[in-house]
N, CA, C and O atoms as CSV, one atom per row, in Angstrom:
chain,resi,resn,atom,element,x,y,z
A,1,MET,N,N,-59.890,17.862,-9.611
A,1,MET,CA,C,-59.328,16.954,-9.879
A,1,MET,C,C,-57.464,18.096,-10.757
A,1,MET,O,O,-57.261,19.091,-11.453
A,2,THR,N,N,-56.757,17.151,-10.139
A,2,THR,CA,C,-55.461,17.542,-10.695
A,2,THR,C,C,-55.395,16.990,-11.919
A,2,THR,O,O,-56.092,16.169,-12.515
A,3,LYS,N,N,-53.883,17.938,-12.325
A,3,LYS,CA,C,-53.559,17.567,-13.682
A,3,LYS,C,C,-52.926,16.146,-13.836
A,3,LYS,O,O,-52.913,15.860,-15.034
A,4,ASP,N,N,-52.381,15.121,-13.043
A,4,ASP,CA,C,-52.057,14.039,-12.852
A,4,ASP,C,C,-53.346,13.140,-13.626
A,4,ASP,O,O,-53.509,12.559,-14.699
A,5,LEU,N,N,-54.131,13.412,-12.388
A,5,LEU,CA,C,-55.397,12.585,-12.544
A,5,LEU,C,C,-56.330,12.674,-13.965
A,5,LEU,O,O,-57.060,11.843,-14.505
A,6,LYS,N,N,-56.033,13.812,-14.251
A,6,LYS,CA,C,-56.897,14.636,-15.511
A,6,LYS,C,C,-56.108,13.590,-16.790
A,6,LYS,O,O,-56.687,13.020,-17.715
A,7,ILE,N,N,-54.847,13.580,-16.519
A,7,ILE,CA,C,-54.246,12.710,-17.853
A,7,ILE,C,C,-54.315,11.335,-17.931
A,7,ILE,O,O,-54.381,10.713,-18.991
A,8,ILE,N,N,-54.299,10.822,-16.766
A,8,ILE,CA,C,-54.782,9.768,-16.187
A,8,ILE,C,C,-56.156,8.991,-17.109
A,8,ILE,O,O,-56.065,7.994,-17.826
A,9,VAL,N,N,-57.391,9.803,-16.816
A,9,VAL,CA,C,-58.516,9.901,-16.725
A,9,VAL,C,C,-58.685,10.171,-18.847
A,9,VAL,O,O,-59.343,9.390,-19.535
A,10,GLU,N,N,-58.038,11.224,-19.352
A,10,GLU,CA,C,-57.949,11.364,-20.520
A,10,GLU,C,C,-57.446,10.035,-21.643
A,10,GLU,O,O,-57.910,9.707,-22.735
A,11,ARG,N,N,-56.061,9.350,-20.659
A,11,ARG,CA,C,-55.779,8.568,-21.514
A,11,ARG,C,C,-56.494,7.012,-21.679
A,11,ARG,O,O,-56.326,6.192,-22.582
A,12,LEU,N,N,-57.409,6.925,-20.378
A,12,LEU,CA,C,-57.628,5.862,-20.160
A,12,LEU,C,C,-58.923,5.661,-20.401
A,12,LEU,O,O,-59.466,4.596,-20.105
A,13,ALA,N,N,-59.784,7.023,-21.168
A,13,ALA,CA,C,-61.065,6.869,-21.725
A,13,ALA,C,C,-61.134,5.809,-23.215
A,13,ALA,O,O,-61.988,4.935,-23.368
A,14,PRO,N,N,-60.285,6.059,-23.989
A,14,PRO,CA,C,-60.338,5.482,-25.420
A,14,PRO,C,C,-60.196,4.477,-25.485
A,14,PRO,O,O,-60.809,3.739,-26.256
A,15,LEU,N,N,-59.269,4.111,-24.628
A,15,LEU,CA,C,-58.934,2.362,-24.047
A,15,LEU,C,C,-59.752,1.505,-23.373
A,15,LEU,O,O,-59.404,0.330,-23.257
A,16,PHE,N,N,-61.037,1.985,-22.792
A,16,PHE,CA,C,-61.774,1.425,-22.267
A,16,PHE,C,C,-63.251,1.167,-22.678
A,16,PHE,O,O,-64.208,1.859,-22.331
A,17,LYS,N,N,-63.283,0.249,-23.339
A,17,LYS,CA,C,-64.345,-0.083,-24.232
A,17,LYS,C,C,-65.386,-1.001,-23.943
A,17,LYS,O,O,-66.036,-1.442,-24.891
A,18,ARG,N,N,-65.656,-1.371,-22.754
A,18,ARG,CA,C,-66.869,-2.145,-22.520
A,18,ARG,C,C,-67.033,-3.267,-22.935
A,18,ARG,O,O,-68.177,-3.666,-22.718
A,19,LYS,N,N,-66.147,-4.246,-23.643
A,19,LYS,CA,C,-66.380,-5.640,-24.418
A,19,LYS,C,C,-66.657,-6.441,-23.261
A,19,LYS,O,O,-66.284,-6.318,-22.094
A,20,ARG,N,N,-67.627,-7.563,-24.011
A,20,ARG,CA,C,-68.015,-8.372,-23.267
A,20,ARG,C,C,-66.640,-9.554,-22.971
A,20,ARG,O,O,-65.725,-9.737,-23.774
A,21,ASN,N,N,-66.757,-10.113,-21.906
A,21,ASN,CA,C,-65.509,-11.032,-21.533
A,21,ASN,C,C,-64.342,-10.733,-21.438
A,21,ASN,O,O,-63.381,-11.496,-21.535
A,22,THR,N,N,-64.333,-9.219,-21.175
A,22,THR,CA,C,-62.710,-8.707,-21.113
A,22,THR,C,C,-62.892,-8.349,-19.834
A,22,THR,O,O,-63.938,-8.202,-19.202
A,23,ARG,N,N,-61.496,-8.193,-19.437
A,23,ARG,CA,C,-61.201,-7.584,-17.807
A,23,ARG,C,C,-60.247,-6.739,-17.699
A,23,ARG,O,O,-59.089,-6.997,-18.026
A,24,TYR,N,N,-60.702,-5.448,-17.147
A,24,TYR,CA,C,-59.884,-4.519,-17.318
A,24,TYR,C,C,-59.438,-4.106,-15.880
A,24,TYR,O,O,-60.339,-4.062,-15.043
A,25,TRP,N,N,-58.167,-3.797,-15.476
A,25,TRP,CA,C,-57.821,-3.038,-14.478
A,25,TRP,C,C,-56.432,-2.148,-14.651
A,25,TRP,O,O,-55.611,-2.308,-15.554
A,26,ILE,N,N,-56.361,-1.218,-13.629
A,26,ILE,CA,C,-54.874,-0.860,-13.681
A,26,ILE,C,C,-54.296,-1.339,-12.508
A,26,ILE,O,O,-54.803,-1.595,-11.416
A,27,SER,N,N,-52.671,-1.449,-13.083
A,27,SER,CA,C,-51.573,-1.415,-12.295
A,27,SER,C,C,-50.898,-0.545,-11.614
A,27,SER,O,O,-50.514,0.324,-12.396
A,28,LEU,N,N,-50.430,-0.255,-10.156
A,28,LEU,CA,C,-50.074,0.662,-9.804
A,28,LEU,C,C,-48.408,0.013,-9.389
A,28,LEU,O,O,-48.304,-0.910,-8.582
A,29,VAL,N,N,-47.090,0.689,-10.113
A,29,VAL,CA,C,-45.832,-0.375,-9.996
A,29,VAL,C,C,-45.048,0.721,-8.981
A,29,VAL,O,O,-44.930,1.894,-9.332
A,30,ASN,N,N,-44.685,0.384,-8.087
A,30,ASN,CA,C,-43.591,1.340,-7.427
A,30,ASN,C,C,-42.017,0.749,-8.026
A,30,ASN,O,O,-41.426,-0.316,-7.851
A,31,GLN,N,N,-41.624,2.220,-8.943
A,31,GLN,CA,C,-40.519,1.820,-9.243
A,31,GLN,C,C,-39.279,2.927,-8.266
A,31,GLN,O,O,-39.182,4.153,-8.218
A,32,THR,N,N,-38.408,1.724,-7.532
A,32,THR,CA,C,-37.639,1.937,-6.679
A,32,THR,C,C,-36.264,2.701,-6.960
A,32,THR,O,O,-35.598,3.388,-6.186
A,33,TYR,N,N,-36.075,2.429,-8.083
A,33,TYR,CA,C,-34.359,3.010,-8.916
A,33,TYR,C,C,-34.364,4.236,-9.194
A,33,TYR,O,O,-33.391,4.970,-9.023
A,34,THR,N,N,-35.695,4.669,-9.753
A,34,THR,CA,C,-35.853,6.327,-10.290
A,34,THR,C,C,-37.271,6.298,-9.504
A,34,THR,O,O,-38.322,5.836,-9.950
A,35,PRO,N,N,-37.071,6.881,-8.263
A,35,PRO,CA,C,-38.295,7.127,-7.502
A,35,PRO,C,C,-39.357,7.408,-7.940
A,35,PRO,O,O,-39.566,8.592,-7.678
A,36,ALA,N,N,-40.718,6.681,-8.839
A,36,ALA,CA,C,-41.780,7.302,-9.310
A,36,ALA,C,C,-42.983,5.820,-8.983
A,36,ALA,O,O,-42.786,4.748,-8.409
A,37,PHE,N,N,-43.758,6.185,-9.402
A,37,PHE,CA,C,-44.958,5.290,-9.484
A,37,PHE,C,C,-45.471,5.624,-10.802
A,37,PHE,O,O,-45.683,6.765,-11.212
A,38,ASN,N,N,-45.688,4.341,-11.543
A,38,ASN,CA,C,-46.020,3.863,-12.831
A,38,ASN,C,C,-47.734,3.507,-13.049
A,38,ASN,O,O,-48.265,2.640,-12.355
A,39,PHE,N,N,-48.230,4.004,-13.715
A,39,PHE,CA,C,-49.557,3.569,-13.780
A,39,PHE,C,C,-49.714,3.048,-15.126
A,39,PHE,O,O,-49.287,3.864,-15.942
A,40,PHE,N,N,-50.262,1.774,-15.771
A,40,PHE,CA,C,-50.792,0.889,-16.359
A,40,PHE,C,C,-51.978,0.698,-16.434
A,40,PHE,O,O,-52.757,0.641,-15.483
A,41,PHE,N,N,-52.286,0.555,-17.836
A,41,PHE,CA,C,-53.828,-0.235,-18.004
A,41,PHE,C,C,-53.889,-1.189,-18.941
A,41,PHE,O,O,-53.734,-1.173,-20.162
A,42,ASN,N,N,-54.227,-2.303,-17.895
A,42,ASN,CA,C,-54.348,-3.792,-18.437
A,42,ASN,C,C,-55.573,-4.023,-19.013
A,42,ASN,O,O,-56.566,-3.458,-18.554
A,43,ILE,N,N,-55.657,-4.828,-20.026
A,43,ILE,CA,C,-57.032,-4.889,-20.733
A,43,ILE,C,C,-56.446,-6.947,-20.804
A,43,ILE,O,O,-55.235,-7.171,-20.775
A,44,GLN,N,N,-57.371,-8.072,-20.883
A,44,GLN,CA,C,-57.579,-9.138,-21.074
A,44,GLN,C,C,-58.593,-9.679,-21.507
A,44,GLN,O,O,-59.513,-9.884,-20.715
A,45,PRO,N,N,-58.716,-10.044,-22.803
A,45,PRO,CA,C,-59.621,-10.484,-23.370
A,45,PRO,C,C,-60.035,-12.144,-23.204
A,45,PRO,O,O,-59.027,-12.846,-23.133
A,46,LYS,N,N,-60.896,-12.649,-23.153
A,46,LYS,CA,C,-61.210,-13.960,-22.360
A,46,LYS,C,C,-60.098,-15.214,-23.292
A,46,LYS,O,O,-60.427,-15.314,-24.474
A,47,ASP,N,N,-59.358,-15.764,-23.033
A,47,ASP,CA,C,-58.564,-16.753,-23.694
A,47,ASP,C,C,-57.623,-16.145,-24.437
A,47,ASP,O,O,-56.968,-16.798,-25.249
A,48,GLN,N,N,-57.442,-14.863,-24.262
A,48,GLN,CA,C,-55.987,-14.430,-25.036
A,48,GLN,C,C,-55.237,-13.926,-24.436
A,48,GLN,O,O,-55.210,-14.507,-23.351
A,49,ARG,N,N,-54.440,-13.021,-24.456
A,49,ARG,CA,C,-52.877,-13.001,-24.004
A,49,ARG,C,C,-53.229,-11.742,-22.986
A,49,ARG,O,O,-54.263,-11.173,-23.335
A,50,GLN,N,N,-52.739,-11.298,-22.060
A,50,GLN,CA,C,-53.012,-9.651,-21.448
A,50,GLN,C,C,-52.509,-8.549,-22.090
A,50,GLN,O,O,-51.432,-8.788,-22.636
A,51,ARG,N,N,-53.005,-7.156,-22.247
A,51,ARG,CA,C,-52.003,-6.307,-22.658
A,51,ARG,C,C,-51.743,-5.258,-22.047
A,51,ARG,O,O,-52.731,-4.732,-21.535
A,52,SER,N,N,-50.834,-4.771,-21.908
A,52,SER,CA,C,-50.517,-3.800,-20.663
A,52,SER,C,C,-50.276,-2.152,-21.554
A,52,SER,O,O,-49.358,-2.003,-22.360
A,53,ILE,N,N,-50.992,-1.358,-21.310
A,53,ILE,CA,C,-50.735,-0.224,-21.546
A,53,ILE,C,C,-50.198,1.031,-20.981
A,53,ILE,O,O,-51.126,1.643,-20.451
A,54,PRO,N,N,-49.107,1.645,-20.881
A,54,PRO,CA,C,-48.655,2.794,-20.033
A,54,PRO,C,C,-49.427,3.869,-19.891
A,54,PRO,O,O,-49.478,4.587,-20.889
A,55,LEU,N,N,-50.155,4.265,-18.794
A,55,LEU,CA,C,-50.554,5.394,-18.815
A,55,LEU,C,C,-49.743,7.053,-18.294
A,55,LEU,O,O,-49.813,8.011,-19.065
A,56,HIS,N,N,-49.188,7.146,-17.253
A,56,HIS,CA,C,-48.575,7.794,-16.765
A,56,HIS,C,C,-47.805,7.617,-15.474
A,56,HIS,O,O,-48.134,6.642,-14.798
A,57,SER,N,N,-46.688,8.511,-14.945
A,57,SER,CA,C,-45.771,8.291,-14.286
A,57,SER,C,C,-46.050,9.755,-13.143
A,57,SER,O,O,-46.066,10.949,-13.441
A,58,LEU,N,N,-46.264,9.034,-11.662
A,58,LEU,CA,C,-46.033,10.313,-10.896
A,58,LEU,C,C,-44.606,9.839,-10.395
A,58,LEU,O,O,-44.133,8.716,-10.216
A,59,HIS,N,N,-43.880,11.668,-10.169
A,59,HIS,CA,C,-42.553,11.397,-9.649
A,59,HIS,C,C,-42.295,12.026,-8.522
A,59,HIS,O,O,-41.142,12.100,-8.099
A,60,GLY,N,N,-43.461,12.630,-7.807
A,60,GLY,CA,C,-43.455,12.693,-6.189
A,60,GLY,C,C,-43.871,11.546,-5.419
A,60,GLY,O,O,-44.953,11.044,-5.114
A,61,TYR,N,N,-42.739,11.317,-5.220
A,61,TYR,CA,C,-42.508,10.445,-4.089
A,61,TYR,C,C,-42.969,9.967,-2.470
A,61,TYR,O,O,-42.244,9.624,-1.536
A,62,ASP,N,N,-44.127,10.065,-2.528
A,62,ASP,CA,C,-44.719,10.147,-1.357
A,62,ASP,C,C,-46.022,9.453,-1.205
A,62,ASP,O,O,-46.855,9.800,-2.042
A,63,LEU,N,N,-46.367,8.652,-0.436
A,63,LEU,CA,C,-46.971,7.660,0.423
A,63,LEU,C,C,-48.158,8.293,1.028
A,63,LEU,O,O,-49.031,7.424,1.048
A,64,ALA,N,N,-48.598,9.368,1.521
A,64,ALA,CA,C,-49.641,10.125,1.697
A,64,ALA,C,C,-50.167,10.901,0.927
A,64,ALA,O,O,-51.293,11.333,1.174
A,65,GLN,N,N,-49.456,11.284,-0.239
A,65,GLN,CA,C,-49.894,12.104,-1.509
A,65,GLN,C,C,-50.889,11.205,-2.328
A,65,GLN,O,O,-52.035,11.556,-2.608
A,66,LEU,N,N,-50.182,9.709,-2.767
A,66,LEU,CA,C,-50.423,8.479,-3.369
A,66,LEU,C,C,-51.782,8.060,-2.966
A,66,LEU,O,O,-52.716,7.719,-3.691
A,67,GLU,N,N,-51.725,8.142,-1.735
A,67,GLU,CA,C,-53.207,7.572,-0.822
A,67,GLU,C,C,-54.406,8.595,-1.183
A,67,GLU,O,O,-55.556,8.305,-1.511
A,68,ALA,N,N,-53.819,9.872,-1.033
A,68,ALA,CA,C,-55.135,10.697,-1.268
A,68,ALA,C,C,-55.384,10.786,-3.477
A,68,ALA,O,O,-56.441,10.936,-4.090
A,69,PHE,N,N,-54.509,10.685,-3.828
A,69,PHE,CA,C,-54.666,10.541,-5.271
A,69,PHE,C,C,-55.009,9.333,-6.044
A,69,PHE,O,O,-54.975,9.201,-7.267
A,70,LEU,N,N,-55.496,8.086,-4.742
A,70,LEU,CA,C,-55.783,7.006,-5.550
A,70,LEU,C,C,-57.169,6.859,-5.292
A,70,LEU,O,O,-57.952,6.041,-5.777
A,71,GLY,N,N,-57.370,7.765,-4.458
A,71,GLY,CA,C,-59.308,7.982,-3.993
A,71,GLY,C,C,-59.761,8.612,-4.782
A,71,GLY,O,O,-60.915,8.452,-5.179
A,72,LEU,N,N,-58.870,9.595,-5.264
A,72,LEU,CA,C,-59.807,10.112,-6.009
A,72,LEU,C,C,-59.683,9.530,-7.717
A,72,LEU,O,O,-60.498,9.916,-8.554
A,73,LEU,N,N,-58.936,8.892,-7.949
A,73,LEU,CA,C,-58.770,8.164,-8.971
A,73,LEU,C,C,-60.007,6.668,-8.850
A,73,LEU,O,O,-60.659,6.224,-9.795
A,74,ARG,N,N,-60.021,6.263,-7.716
A,74,ARG,CA,C,-61.100,4.899,-7.866
A,74,ARG,C,C,-62.407,5.812,-7.591
A,74,ARG,O,O,-63.385,5.072,-7.485
A,75,LYS,N,N,-62.713,7.040,-7.455
A,75,LYS,CA,C,-64.174,7.785,-7.526
A,75,LYS,C,C,-64.103,8.058,-9.096
A,75,LYS,O,O,-65.215,8.196,-9.605
A,76,GLN,N,N,-62.985,8.167,-9.991
A,76,GLN,CA,C,-63.523,8.405,-10.932
A,76,GLN,C,C,-63.592,7.406,-12.185
A,76,GLN,O,O,-64.257,7.427,-13.220
A,77,THR,N,N,-62.441,6.344,-11.564
A,77,THR,CA,C,-62.856,5.459,-12.841
A,77,THR,C,C,-63.546,4.022,-12.071
A,77,THR,O,O,-64.014,3.186,-12.844
A,78,GLN,N,N,-63.597,3.800,-10.925
A,78,GLN,CA,C,-64.244,2.569,-10.418
A,78,GLN,C,C,-63.683,1.156,-11.193
A,78,GLN,O,O,-64.459,0.379,-11.749
A,79,LEU,N,N,-62.048,0.930,-11.132
A,79,LEU,CA,C,-61.758,0.115,-11.568
A,79,LEU,C,C,-60.611,-0.841,-10.463
A,79,LEU,O,O,-60.134,-0.315,-9.456
A,80,THR,N,N,-60.340,-2.106,-10.818
A,80,THR,CA,C,-59.685,-2.654,-9.633
A,80,THR,C,C,-58.127,-1.946,-9.664
A,80,THR,O,O,-57.891,-1.680,-10.842
A,81,ILE,N,N,-57.179,-1.615,-8.943
A,81,ILE,CA,C,-56.104,-1.513,-8.638
A,81,ILE,C,C,-55.083,-2.567,-8.249
A,81,ILE,O,O,-55.306,-3.051,-7.139
A,82,GLU,N,N,-53.892,-3.100,-8.957
A,82,GLU,CA,C,-53.337,-4.076,-8.121
A,82,GLU,C,C,-52.192,-3.249,-8.335
A,82,GLU,O,O,-51.922,-2.640,-9.370
A,83,PHE,N,N,-51.585,-3.277,-7.342
A,83,PHE,CA,C,-50.070,-2.799,-6.935
A,83,PHE,C,C,-49.055,-3.903,-6.815
A,83,PHE,O,O,-49.186,-4.919,-6.133
A,84,VAL,N,N,-47.875,-3.525,-7.677
A,84,VAL,CA,C,-46.725,-4.159,-7.443
A,84,VAL,C,C,-45.444,-3.630,-6.844
A,84,VAL,O,O,-45.302,-2.414,-6.973
A,85,GLY,N,N,-44.647,-4.166,-6.325
A,85,GLY,CA,C,-43.799,-3.529,-5.760
A,85,GLY,C,C,-43.965,-2.931,-4.318
A,85,GLY,O,O,-43.176,-2.185,-3.740
A,86,PHE,N,N,-45.014,-3.360,-3.922
A,86,PHE,CA,C,-45.442,-2.454,-2.338
A,86,PHE,C,C,-45.042,-3.194,-1.416
A,86,PHE,O,O,-45.199,-2.694,-0.302
A,87,GLU,N,N,-44.469,-4.447,-1.438
A,87,GLU,CA,C,-44.598,-5.294,-0.304
A,87,GLU,C,C,-43.701,-4.988,1.025
A,87,GLU,O,O,-42.489,-4.871,0.847
A,88,ASP,N,N,-44.251,-4.844,2.424
A,88,ASP,CA,C,-43.607,-4.236,3.308
A,88,ASP,C,C,-43.853,-2.918,3.053
A,88,ASP,O,O,-42.899,-2.140,3.046
A,89,MET,N,N,-44.987,-2.517,2.837
A,89,MET,CA,C,-45.231,-1.080,2.906
A,89,MET,C,C,-46.406,-0.903,3.352
A,89,MET,O,O,-47.255,-1.655,2.872
A,90,ARG,N,N,-46.889,0.154,4.436
A,90,ARG,CA,C,-48.256,0.531,4.722
A,90,ARG,C,C,-48.764,2.054,4.218
A,90,ARG,O,O,-47.982,2.965,3.947
A,91,TRP,N,N,-50.151,2.144,4.149
A,91,TRP,CA,C,-50.416,3.298,3.803
A,91,TRP,C,C,-50.047,4.376,5.113
A,91,TRP,O,O,-49.875,3.859,6.217
A,92,PRO,N,N,-49.952,5.587,5.001
A,92,PRO,CA,C,-49.448,6.021,6.469
A,92,PRO,C,C,-51.105,6.943,7.159
A,92,PRO,O,O,-51.134,7.364,8.315
A,93,GLN,N,N,-51.909,7.043,6.517
A,93,GLN,CA,C,-53.181,7.459,7.190
A,93,GLN,C,C,-53.753,5.969,7.603
A,93,GLN,O,O,-53.861,5.686,8.796
A,94,THR,N,N,-53.964,5.422,7.006
A,94,THR,CA,C,-54.897,4.146,7.635
A,94,THR,C,C,-54.133,2.938,8.286
A,94,THR,O,O,-54.787,2.167,8.988
A,95,ASN,N,N,-52.778,2.723,8.098
A,95,ASN,CA,C,-52.177,1.937,8.486
A,95,ASN,C,C,-52.378,0.757,8.051
A,95,ASN,O,O,-51.796,-0.073,8.749
A,96,ARG,N,N,-52.987,0.292,7.145
A,96,ARG,CA,C,-53.101,-0.758,6.550
A,96,ARG,C,C,-52.085,-1.447,4.888
A,96,ARG,O,O,-51.828,-0.764,3.897
A,97,VAL,N,N,-51.885,-2.250,5.003
A,97,VAL,CA,C,-50.768,-3.059,4.440
A,97,VAL,C,C,-51.433,-2.489,2.827
A,97,VAL,O,O,-52.636,-2.378,2.588
A,98,ILE,N,N,-50.297,-2.182,1.849
A,98,ILE,CA,C,-50.333,-2.106,0.781
A,98,ILE,C,C,-50.517,-3.368,-0.315
A,98,ILE,O,O,-51.662,-3.494,-0.750
A,99,GLN,N,N,-49.744,-4.091,-0.689
A,99,GLN,CA,C,-49.547,-5.064,-0.915
A,99,GLN,C,C,-49.461,-6.625,0.131
A,99,GLN,O,O,-48.555,-6.675,0.963
A,100,ARG,N,N,-50.091,-7.396,0.054
A,100,ARG,CA,C,-49.998,-8.320,1.192
A,100,ARG,C,C,-48.838,-9.099,0.872
A,100,ARG,O,O,-47.882,-9.121,1.646
A,101,ARG,N,N,-48.843,-9.844,-0.376
A,101,ARG,CA,C,-47.684,-10.514,-0.323
A,101,ARG,C,C,-46.686,-10.538,-1.909
A,101,ARG,O,O,-47.525,-10.528,-2.811
A,102,ALA,N,N,-45.733,-10.556,-2.321
A,102,ALA,CA,C,-44.880,-10.803,-3.540
A,102,ALA,C,C,-45.866,-11.263,-4.874
A,102,ALA,O,O,-46.376,-12.378,-4.756
A,103,ARG,N,N,-46.170,-10.522,-6.097
A,103,ARG,CA,C,-46.519,-11.898,-6.830
A,103,ARG,C,C,-45.403,-12.662,-7.450
A,103,ARG,O,O,-44.242,-12.301,-7.253
A,104,LEU,N,N,-45.713,-13.810,-8.270
A,104,LEU,CA,C,-44.613,-14.527,-8.645
A,104,LEU,C,C,-43.783,-14.282,-9.428
A,104,LEU,O,O,-42.859,-15.090,-9.526
A,105,ASP,N,N,-43.789,-13.147,-10.237
A,105,ASP,CA,C,-42.847,-13.207,-11.481
A,105,ASP,C,C,-42.278,-11.447,-10.348
A,105,ASP,O,O,-41.902,-10.576,-11.132
A,106,GLU,N,N,-42.240,-11.177,-9.480
A,106,GLU,CA,C,-41.446,-10.145,-8.719
A,106,GLU,C,C,-40.073,-10.791,-8.626
A,106,GLU,O,O,-39.153,-10.207,-8.052
């Protein structure tokens, strides 16, 4: 397990409380102005507002390393990962589109 993955999992553990009728997911944001990837943990109880908590930033701007890192993160957390700011980009190994279309707030 890499150091960055360990940081994310340690920060995620106390936030994930497995409450009923609550949606949990991770947002991965491509920050283009300062080349970095930002991870956020999102919590949304039923009929309430969404809460977004910053987890960590990866400053190595390489999609191949990010693809491998996300594989390890998915095995550890099994949470949905939402991609923001990745439109018109493809994964280097699988050549699959990362984000199909831009969100309405982008």
